[in-house]
Structure formats: C-alpha cells, structure tokens
SEROLO-633515 format. One record per atom (N, C-alpha, C): x, y, z; residue in three letters. Coordinates in steps of 0.02 Angstrom, whole numbers, plus 50000, padded with zeros to 5 digits. Example, Ala and Ser with C-alpha at 12.3 -4.5 7.8 and 13.67 -1.06 7.14 Angstrom:
<recs>
506604971650390ALA/506154977550390ALA/506604983550390ALA/506424988850354SER/506844994750357SER/506455000250394SER/
</recs>
This chain:
<recs>
536494720548409MET/535974716748377MET/535714711248422MET/536164707948459GLU/535954702748505GLU/535504705548559GLU/535664711548585ASN/535234714648636ASN/534554716148608ASN/534514718248546LEU/533874719848515LEU/533444713748508LEU/533744707948488SER/533354701748480SER/533114699248547SER/533554699948599ARG/533354697748665ARG/532754701848691ARG/532774708448681ASN/532214712648703ASN/531564710948668ASN/531604709248604MET/531004707348567MET/530724700848593MET/531164695848607GLU/530924689548633GLU/530594690548702GLU/530894694848743LYS/530614696148809LYS/529934699448804LYS/529854703848757ALA/529204707148748ALA/528674702348723ALA/528894697648679LEU/528414692748653LEU/528184687948707LEU/528584687048759LYS/528364682648813LYS/527784685548851LYS/527744692248855TYR/527194695348893TYR/526534694848855TYR/526544695648791LEU/525904695548755LEU/526034693348683LEU/525734687948666THR/525764685448597THR/525064682748580THR/524804684848522PHE/524144682348504PHE/524164680348431PHE/523704675848414LYS/523664673148346LYS/522934671448333LYS/522684674148278MET/521994672748259MET/522004667848201MET/521684662348211THR/521634657348158THR/520904656148145THR/520704656348082PRO/519994655048067PRO/519814647848082PRO/519284647048119GLY/519064640348136GLY/518544637648087GLY/518484631348086GLU/517994628148041GLU/517314627448075GLU/517284629148140THR/516644628348176THR/516284634848184THR/516454640348148GLY/516094646648151GLY/516364651448202GLY/516984650848223TYR/517274655648270TYR/518024656048259TYR/518334661248285HIS/519054662248284HIS/519344660748353HIS/519994658248353ASN/520354657048416ASN/520854662648427ASN/520824665648484LEU/521304670748504LEU/521754667748558LEU/522394666848541MET/522864663548587MET/523274668848622MET/523284668548688LEU/523674673148730LEU/524204669048766LEU/524844670948761ILE/525394667548794ILE/525664672048848ILE/525644669548909GLY/525874673548964GLY/526634673448971GLY/526894676449025GLU/527614677149036GLU/527934670349050GLU/527554665849083LYS/527824659349101LYS/527664654049049LYS/527424656048992GLY/527284651348939GLY/526604648148942GLY/526174650648987LYS/525494647948992LYS/525064650648936LYS/524734646448901ILE/524324648348842ILE/523594648448862ILE/523254653848842LYS/522534654548853LYS/522184655348786LYS/521634651848778HIS/521244652248716HIS/520594656148729HIS/520454660848686VAL/519834664748690VAL/519474664048622VAL/518864661748624ARG/518484660848562ARG/518074667248546ARG/518134669348486ILE/517734675048462ILE/517244672448410ILE/516604672248427LEU/516094669348383LEU/515944674048325LEU/515894671248266LYS/515684675248208LYS/514954677448215LYS/514544673148242GLY/513834674848248GLY/513724680848294GLY/514134681348347LEU/514064687048392LEU/514234693548357LEU/514774693348317VAL/514964699348280VAL/514424701348231VAL/514164696348195ILE/513634697748146ILE/513014700348181ILE/512854697348239ALA/512264699548276ALA/512334706848299ALA/512934708748321LEU/513044715648342LEU/512954720448283LEU/513224718448225ILE/513154722748166ILE/512414723348146ILE/512064717648147LEU/511344717848130LEU/510954722148180LEU/511134721748244ALA/510794725748295ALA/510894733148282ALA/511504735048263GLN/511634742148246GLN/511224744348186GLN/511184739948136VAL/510784741648077VAL/510044742448095VAL/509794737848138LEU/509094738348158LEU/508964744648199LEU/509424746448243VAL/509344752548282VAL/509324758648236VAL/509754758748186PHE/509754764348139PHE/509104764748100PHE/508864758848076CYS/508224758748039CYS/507644760848083CYS/507654758648147ALA/507114760648192ALA/507124768148204ALA/507714770948213ALA/507764778248223ALA/507514782048162ALA/507694779548102ALA/507454782848041ALA/506694782348036ALA/506414776548054TYR/505684775748050TYR/505324780348100TYR/505594780748161VAL/505284785148211VAL/505314792448188VAL/505874794548159LEU/505934801448134LEU/505434802748078LEU/505354797948033TYR/504884798847978TYR/504164799248002TYR/503984794548047THR/503294794648072THR/503144800848113THR/503644803248153SER/503524809248192SER/503404815348147SER/503794815848094ARG/503674821448047ARG/502984820848014ARG/502804814747996LYS/502144813747965LYS/501584815548014LYS/501654813548077TYR/501144815348127TYR/501104822848138TYR/501684826248136MET/501684833448144MET/501314836848086MET/501424834448025GLU/501074837347967GLU/500324835947972GLU/500134829847992ASP/499424828348000ASP/499104832748054ASP/499474833748109ASN/499214837948163ASN/499124845148140ASN/499604847648100ARG/499554854448075ARG/498944855148029ARG/498834850147986SER/498254850447941SER/497604850047980SER/497594846048034LEU/496994845648075LEU/496844852248110LEU/497374855648134LEU/497274862148166LEU/497014867248116LEU/497264867048054ASN/497004871648003ASN/496264870247989ASN/496094863747984SER/495394862047972SER/494944864248030SER/495204863548092LEU/494814865648150LEU/494704873248150LEU/495224876948131ASP/495154884248128ASP/494644886348076ASP/494654883048018ILE/494164884547965ILE/493464882847989ILE/493394877148023SER/492734875048048SER/492464880048100SER/492904882448144GLN/492694887348194GLN/492464893848162GLN/492824896048111LYS/492624902148076LYS/491944901248042LYS/491844895348009ASN/491204894047977ASN/490644893748029ASN/490794890848088TYR/490284890548140TYR/490084897448165TYR/490584901848175LEU/490434908548197LEU/490024912348145LEU/490204911348081ALA/489824914748028ALA/489104912348026ALA/489004905748033MET/488324903048033MET/487934905348094MET/488274905848152ARG/487924908048212ARG/487714915348206ARG/488154919548178ASN/487964926548167ASN/487384927148119ASN/487404923048066GLU/486844923248019GLU/486194920948052GLU/486244915848095LYS/485654913448131LYS/485374918948177LYS/485834922348213ASP/485604927748257ASP/485274933348218ASP/485544934948159MET/485244940148118MET/484554938248094MET/484484931948072LEU/483824929648049LEU/483324929448107LEU/483564927448166THR/483114927248224THR/482874934248243THR/483344939048241ALA/483164946048257ALA/482664948748206ALA/482774947148143ARG/482304949448091ARG/481614946248101ARG/481614939848121LEU/480964936548132LEU/480594939748191LEU/480964941148245VAL/480644944348303VAL/480384951248284VAL/480774954948246LEU/480554961548225LEU/479934961148180LEU/479924956248135ALA/479344955448092ALA/478724953548132ALA/478804949248182GLU/478234947348223GLU/477964953348263GLU/478434957348289SER/478204963148327SER/477834968148281SER/478074968948219MET/477724973348173MET/477034970748155MET/476984964048147VAL/476324961148133VAL/475854962148191VAL/476104961348252LYS/475684962448311LYS/475444969648316LYS/475914974248300ARG/475714981348302ARG/475174982948251ARG/475264980148191VAL/474754981348139VAL/474094978348160VAL/474094972348187GLY/473464969148209GLY/473154972848267GLY/473574975148315GLY/473304978848372GLY/473014985548352GLY/473324988848302GLY/473074995348279GLY/472394994648245GLY/472314989348205SER/471664988348172SER/471124986748221SER/471304982948275ALA/470804981348325ALA/470594987548363ALA/471084991948378ASP/470924998048414ASP/470475002548373ASP/470565002548308LYS/470145006748265LYS/469445003948259LYS/469374997348265ALA/468714994348257ALA/468294995248320ALA/468614995648378VAL/468234995948441VAL/467825002348448VAL/468095008448434PRO/467695014448443PRO/467075014648398PRO/467075011148342ALA/466495011148298ALA/465915007348328ALA/466055002548373VAL/465524998548403VAL/465295001448469VAL/465755004048509ASN/465585006448575ASN/465175012948571ASN/464905014848629ALA/464525021148634ALA/464995027048624ALA/464755032848601PRO/465185038448584PRO/465445042248644PRO/465225040748707GLU/465435044848763GLU/466175043848779GLU/466425037648778LYS/467105036248797LYS/467605039048747LYS/467485038548682PRO/467955041748635PRO/467975049248642PRO/467435052548659LEU/467435059748668LEU/467885061748726LEU/467865057848780ALA/468285059448837ALA/469025058748819ALA/469185053448780SER/469875052648760SER/470105058048712SER/469655060548669ARG/469845065948624ARG/469935072548661ARG/469575073548714ALA/469625079848750ALA/470295080448786ALA/470615074748803GLU/471245074948839GLU/471755070848801GLU/472055073548749PRO/472565069848711PRO/473185068648754PRO/473525063048741ALA/474125061348780ALA/474675066248764ALA/474995069048815PRO/475535073848803PRO/476135070448771PRO/476455073848723GLN/477045071148691GLN/477645071748738GLN/478125066948729SER/478715067048772SER/479145073048756SER/479385076248809SER/479815082048800SER/480555080348809SER/480725073948807VAL/481415071748815VAL/481775072948749VAL/482295076948752LYS/482695078348693LYS/483425078548713LYS/483845076248667VAL/484575076448678VAL/484905078948615VAL/485515081348623SER/485895083948566SER/486625081848573SER/487005082248517ILE/487705080248515ILE/488125086448498ILE/488695087048532ASP/489155092648519ASP/489865090248529ASP/490335093748495ASN/491065092448502ASN/491235085148486ASN/490995082748429PHE/491125075848409PHE/491835075448381PHE/492235070848409LYS/492935069948388LYS/493115062548386LYS/493565060748339VAL/493805053848333VAL/494565054148330VAL/494895050948379PHE/495625050748383PHE/495875043748364PHE/496425043648327HIS/496725037348307HIS/497405036548340HIS/497485031148379GLU/498125029348409GLU/498455024148365GLU/498935026348324SER/499225022148273SER/499635016348301SER/499935017248360GLN/500365012048388GLN/499975005748405GLN/499355006548429ILE/498945000748446ILE/498335000148401ILE/498305004348348ASN/497765004148298ASN/497085004348332ASN/496975009548371THR/496355010248409THR/496045017048395THR/495375017148393LEU/495005023348385LEU/494685025348452LEU/494775031748471ASN/494445034548530ASN/493925039548507ASN/493295038248522ILE/492745042548501ILE/492495046448561ILE/492445053048554GLN/492235057348609GLN/491725062448584GLN/491225063848625PHE/490755069248610PHE/490375071048674PHE/490055076748672ASP/489645079148728ASP/488915077648714ASP/488595074148760LEU/487875072648756LEU/487505077548801LEU/487055081448773LYS/486715086748810LYS/485975085248817LYS/485705087248875ASN/484985086848887ASN/484665093148858ASN/484315092248802ALA/484005097948768ALA/483255098448781ALA/482995094348826GLY/482275094548840GLY/482095099748892GLY/481445100448904THR/481185105248954THR/480775101449005THR/480875103249068GLY/480485100149122GLY/480715093149140GLY/481275091049115ILE/481535084449131ILE/482175085249171ILE/482195082549231GLN/482785083449273GLN/483365078949251GLN/483205072649239TYR/483725067949219TYR/483495064249156TYR/483985062749114VAL/483865058549055VAL/484315052449060VAL/484025046549055LYS/484405040349059LYS/484305036248996LYS/484805032548978GLY/484735028248920GLY/485395025148899GLY/485435023648832TYR/486015020248804TYR/486225023748740TYR/486875023648726VAL/487155027048667VAL/487545021948626VAL/487485022548559PHE/487875018748512PHE/488165023448460PHE/488735021448430VAL/489025024948373VAL/489165019748319VAL/488945021148258VAL/489065016648201VAL/489505020448152VAL/490125018048143LEU/490595021148095LEU/490475018048026LEU/490455022347975LYS/490275020147908LYS/490745023247856LYS/490805019747800GLU/491115022747742GLU/490595026747703GLU/489985024047700ASN/489415027447670ASN/488785024347699ASN/488215026847679ASN/487575024447706ASN/487285018747664ASN/487655016147615ILE/487395010947571ILE/487705004147586ILE/488355003747583ASN/488704997347593ASN/488794996047668ASN/488414991147693GLN/488434989547765GLN/488994984747784GLN/489364982147734ASP/489894977347750ASP/490454980547790ASP/490574986947780ASN/491114990347815ASN/490874994447875ASN/490264993447896TRP/490004997047955TRP/490294994048019TRP/490464998348065LEU/490754996248129LEU/490334999048187LEU/489894995048217PRO/489514997448275PRO/489934997248338PRO/489875002548378VAL/490245003148441VAL/489755005148496VAL/489655000748547PRO/489914994048556PRO/489674989348500PRO/490004983648493ASN/489874979048438ASN/489234975048452ASN/488704976548415VAL/488064973048420VAL/487814971748350VAL/487314967448345LEU/486994965948282LEU/486544971748261LEU/486594973648197LEU/486174979048170LEU/485574975948134LEU/484994978248151VAL/484364976148119VAL/484024982348092VAL/483894982448027SER/483614988347993SER/484054994448004SER/484714993248002LYS/485224998448008LYS/485255001748077LYS/484954998348127LYS/484955000948196LYS/485194995548243LYS/485494997348301PRO/485684992348350PRO/485084988448375PRO/485154981848380SER/484594977648400SER/484574976248475SER/485144976348509GLU/485174974948581GLU/485324981548617GLU/484794984948638ILE/484864991648666ILE/485264991648730ILE/485164986648773ASP/485484986748839ASP/486234985448836ASP/486524984048776LYS/487244983148770LYS/487604989648751LYS/487234995248746GLY/487545001548730GLY/487875004748791GLY/488195010548780ARG/488505014248835ARG/487955017648876ARG/487875015648939ARG/487345018448981ARG/487535025449004ARG/487045029949008PHE/487165036749031PHE/486585039149074PHE/486725044149114SER/486215047549154SER/486455054849161SER/486075059449132ILE/486295066449132ILE/485725071049155ILE/485925076549185SER/485465081949200SER/485565087849152SER/486195089349135ARG/486345094649088ARG/486745091949028ARG/487355089649040PHE/487745086648987PHE/488265081949017PHE/488545077748974LYS/489045072948996LYS/489475071048936LYS/490135070248947GLN/490575068148894GLN/490555060548888GLN/490395058248828ILE/490365051048813ILE/490985049148774ILE/491295043548792SER/491895041248757SER/491845033748743SER/492085031848684PHE/492125024848663PHE/492845023348641PHE/493065017148650THR/493705014848624THR/493595008148589THR/493855007548528THR/493765001448490THR/494374999948447THR/494534993648442LYS/495064991348397LYS/494804991148325LYS/495244992648277ILE/495044992548207ILE/495544988348168ILE/495294985448113ILE/495714981748066ILE/495824985748003ILE/495294989047979GLU/495344993147920GLU/495714999547935GLU/495975002947884PRO/496295009447895PRO/495775014547920PRO/495965019047965PRO/495465023647994PRO/495175028347942PRO/495535029647887GLN/495275034247836GLN/494675031347799GLN/494535024847810LEU/493955021847778LEU/493295024847804LEU/493285026947867PHE/492665029247898PHE/492565036747884PHE/492015038247850LYS/491855045147832LYS/491255047947870LYS/490825043447896ILE/490205045547929ILE/490145041747995ILE/489885045148044ALA/489725042048109ALA/488995043548125ALA/488605038248136THR/487905039048156THR/487845037748230THR/487585042748267VAL/487505042048340VAL/486775040348354VAL/486675034948391PHE/486005032848413PHE/485955033748488PHE/485425037048510VAL/485285037948582VAL/484595035048596VAL/484565030148642PHE/483945026848660PHE/483795028348734PHE/483155028448749SER/482955028848819SER/483015021948851SER/482915021648917VAL/482965015248952VAL/482425010448927VAL/481845013148908SER/481305008848883SER/481395006748811SER/481925009248777GLY/482045007248708GLY/481805012348657GLY/481545018048678GLU/481315023248631GLU/481915026748600GLU/481895027648534LEU/482435031048499LEU/482365038548510LEU/482835041548547LEU/482825048648561LEU/483195052748509LEU/483725049748478LEU/484115053548430LEU/484465048748382LEU/484455050448318GLU/484835047048267GLU/485125052448222GLU/485795053348225LYS/486095058948190LYS/486735056848156LYS/486815058648092ASP/487425057448053ASP/487905063348062ASP/488535061748076LEU/489045066848086LEU/489645065148042LEU/489975070248014PRO/490575068947975PRO/491155066848021PRO/491585062447996VAL/492145059848035VAL/492785062948009VAL/493155066048053GLU/493825068548038GLU/494305065348087GLU/494735060948061ILE/495195057148104ILE/495755061648128ILE/495865061848193ILE/496415065548224ILE/496935060448246ILE/497525060648218THR/498045055748231THR/498465057848290THR/498655052848331GLY/499125054248385GLY/498825054048454GLY/498235050848462GLY/497935050348528GLY/497545056448548GLY/497315056548611THR/496885061848635THR/497295067648662THR/
</recs>
C-alpha cells in the first residue's frame, strides 16, 4: 500500500491541474511541474462562446448557400423552359410569315399574268391585221419534254426511323437529248388533310406544290436515272398512303405531277 501511495504522489508531481471558476469571466488552469513550479493558464469564457457562435454561423451560412443554390437552379430551369417555348413560337411565326409571303408573291404574279393577258388581247384589235396573220400562220411549237416514273419503292429502316425513297425517272420525250430539272416527293396520308404531309426535300408548299424549285433533287438524264431520297420521320411509316412526285424543269415548268400508292418495305434497301 505504501508503494502504491508513493507512485501516485510521484505521478501527481508531473502533472496536476485544477479548474476554478473565476469571477472575471475566465477559468484558471493550474499546472504543477516536477519541481513544484506552478503555471497558470487562463481560459476565457468569451473565446469559447465565440468559437461556438462561429461554428453556428458557419453552419447557417452553409445552409443559406445550399438553399439559394437550389433556388437559382430551379429559376434557371424555368428560364430554359421559357426560352425553349419562345424559340418554338418564333419558328412557328416565322414559318407562318414565310407562307403568307409566298402566297402574296403568288397572288401578285397571278394578277400580273391576268393584266398582261388582257393587254395582249387588246393590242391586236388596234394594230393592223398583217402582223397577227403572220403570228397565226406560225404557231409556237409545244414542248416535247416528257418524263415518267417507274419502280417506285419506299423502304423503312426501323433502327434509325428513316425512309428511303427510290424510283426510276425516265426521259419519255422525243427529240430531246437531255432533260434537266428538279424532283420532289410529297408523302401524304390523303389529299385533303395537309397537316400530315411530308415534302422531301423539306420546303414550303404553296397551293399544294413546292414553292422553292431550286431546293429539289437536281437531275440530268438522257434516258433514265434512279432517284433516291432519305428522310427522317416522326410519325409511324404506315401513316403515309400516297406519294405525289413533282418534276420541274430548270426554268420552273411543271413537267410531271403524279400520285403513286405507297407500300412500306421494312428492313432497309
């Protein structure tokens, strides 16, 4: 027992501390060394409270930053949705504007043709009869440019939801070595509802015909040539029952407009 008490006293000589609450707002920490030297260390209450308050403030700031970041993300998402809707509305308005402009140009051209025709009819009544007789004796020859369609096929590639349209364009005219122009195909469910019509290549339709002739598939043939189109679709391919093929000359003259039945062949070409 005496050895045990001696060991405890020896250990207390190395380190002994005592905290006593002070009346001046701090605690005293007393350290007693091996030789009996006493050291006082003051622990301020204000410092401890300040550290706790700092931790609370850091936690509150982190919570506020997290809340505001989530709010900003939601606002950003709503702004992106509004921008997408605005872009779609803009494209729809632009397409409508282009359609109205094309109709206006077409109406003006028709008015000019009607006015020019009436003027041409009025002139021969006033002029001397010799010039009209000469023109009647030599009527303008009609164009012998003719084309035809054969082997019309539509293939559906289901993996990429694409339609491949193929047909043979033949030169059916006489005395013409080469025929040049542009080709379009308009896929339809019927000839009434134009909402589901799909022009290939994609152009604006005016009076149920392509309005921009030079955007069609260009061709130049002496006898025949295989024409092919590829287009992406959103609707199911079984929706299309009719295909109207338009063939125009380089000058814009309509050489052929023909409706063909559509039979979808699945599995590519």
